C-alpha positions, 0 to 999 in steps of 0.5 A, a space after each residue: 499500499 505504502 509503495 503504490 503511494 509512493 509510486 504515485 506521489 512520484 509520477 506527480 511529481 515527475 509530472 508536475 515537473 514536466 509540465 514546468 519545464 514545457 512552460 518554461 521552455 515556451 517562451 513568451 516571444 515565440 510560438 510555442 505551436 509551431 508544427 504542432 495542431 491546434 484545438 482546431 486540428 490546424 497544423 503550422 509549419 514553421 515557413 507558414 507562421 512566418 508567412 502569416 507574420 509578415 503578411 498580417 500588416 497587409 491584411 490588416 490594411 485590406 480590412 480597413 479598406 473593406 469596410 468601407 464597401 462591403 455590408 456590416 456583419 450586423 446591421 447595427 455596427 458602424 463601420 469603427 466597430 466593424 474595423 475593430 471587430 475584423 481586426 482582432 479577428 485577423 490577428 488572432 486567426 494569424 498570429 502564432 501561440 504567444 502570449 506577450 503578441 496575444 497582450 499587445 493585440 489585445 492593447 491595440 482594441 483601444 488607443 489612449 487617446 479614447 480613455 476618458 479624461 476625468 479620471 485619477 489613476 493611482 498605483 498602490 504597492 501591497 508589497 511582495 511584487 504585488 501593486 493595484 491601481 486605483 481608478 476614481 472621479 477626478 471630482 473626488 478628493 481621494 478614492 475614499 469619498 467614492 458612493 461604491 467600490 468595485 474590485 475588478 479581476 481582468 483576465 491573464 492575457 491583460 494588464 492594469 495598463 492595458 489601454 481597453 482596461 484603463 478604458 473600460 474601469 475608468 468609463 465605469 468609475 463615472 459612470 458608477 461614481 465608484 472606485 475601482 481597483 485593478 490588480 497587477 497580479 501575477 499571470 499564466 503562463 509566466 506564472 502558475 494559476 494558483 500564484 494568480 489566485 493567492 495575488 487576487 486572494 491578497 488584494 482582496 483582504 487588503 481592499 475590503 480593509 480600505 477606508 470607506 469600503 463596507 459590503 453595502 457598498 462593494 462588488 467584485 467584478 470581472 471580464 473573461 478568464 478573470 471570471 474563475 479567479 473571481 469566482 473562486 474569491 468569492 467561493 472561498 470568502 464564502 467558505 462547449 457549446 452551439 454558440 461557438 459554431 454559430 457566432 464564430 464568423 462573428 465574434 472576434 474572440 479565437 477558439 485557437 487562441 482560447 484553447 491555449 491560453 486556457 491550457 496554460 491557465 489550468 496547469 496541471 489540472 483539468 479544465 473541467 475542474 471547479 477552480 478552472 471552469 467557472 461554470 462548474 463552481 457550487 455558487 451557494 451563498 453567493 451575493 446578487 450577480 449581474 452577467 453581461 453577455 454579447 447575443 453573438 458572443 461564442 460563449 453565448 451559450 455557456 453564459 446563459 447556461 451559468 447564469 441559469 445554475 445560479 439562479 437554481 442556486 438562489 442567486 439574484 440574478 441579473 443577465 443582460 444579453 445584448 443586441 449583435 454584441 460580441 464578447 466584451 463589447 464594453 471594451 468598444 464604448 468609445 466606437 458605438 453608442 450601444 457598447 457605451 450603454 452596455 457600461 451604463 447598465 452595469 452603473 446601474 445594478 451597481 448603484 442598485 445593490 450597492 447604494 452608497 448611503 454608507 459614504 464616509 462623511 466630509 470629516 472622515 475623508 479629511 482626517 483620510 487625506 491628512 494622514 497622507 495615506 493616500 497611495 503609501 499603504 504597505 500591504 501586512 498580511 493578517 495574523 495567522 488564526 490560532 
């Protein structure tokens, strides 16, 4: 019995070592899949990969010209939204499996000139190479003066410096009159999923101790694979579908890229593990939930099923299905009014379930400012229990 257990432990250790070695070899600057089949059975030779990347500027230029004369993918879209979605699809179909390149692509969706003014962006070092960014309206003297506080978890293919996320959370902060925190956590594949979750959990423990934050004005928001980290966070605090085939020609999400990112995020765990797949988690005891999904999103069926599972767990769930919209359509708020309306609906939910009636008084905010706490706190782990 002991020999079998020892052998099993050695096999697990060997598997872990092999996975870590493979992850180390998979440089973020080069393709990790050249010459190998991806999730769609596609096989790129080194020559083809070089050709695809080399001709990418011409493909993007063709998209820009084509949107001027071809019909809209969806009748409600305008030219700028059409151009952005087409460019993302072209990137996804013609770039190698490189995390650094995926992040660069996401950052190219929205230029920094589109980010709205009137929002303060302040970094705060929590220690241990962990940093967060505060976003709050400039009309506030301090983030503690906000009506509500939002802890935002982005996916591992993004960062707080991403123009797309700076634009998104800035608009949420303005529309919801909120102080929003983005966490610069250790991301996969450079780090493990466990390390990502550890940073998110640490940042959240720090967040709930900040002046003005209380359960009545606190919300957790997320996008993409960040939903898995956020749901696991809430779970710890409390104790493939037909739409892929139907909307793959409309949505900008690339199945080959998403499969690559998900595999790195999962690490040694199977993709069916609840810690990896948010749709398999236990939601009993969760707070009210707002879910925004595009009707033309490849994840549409999965997200609708997720909302039904949450309702069956007796949660308050508001499901917003945006007509003719794609994955994370709020990224395109500066390009189309329908995308901007999606952020207004997020703000409405925030105001409804975090009404802000427990705001700090002017005297309390003055005291916080006088103490010089803005941007200078250092994270200290809570004392061990027992």
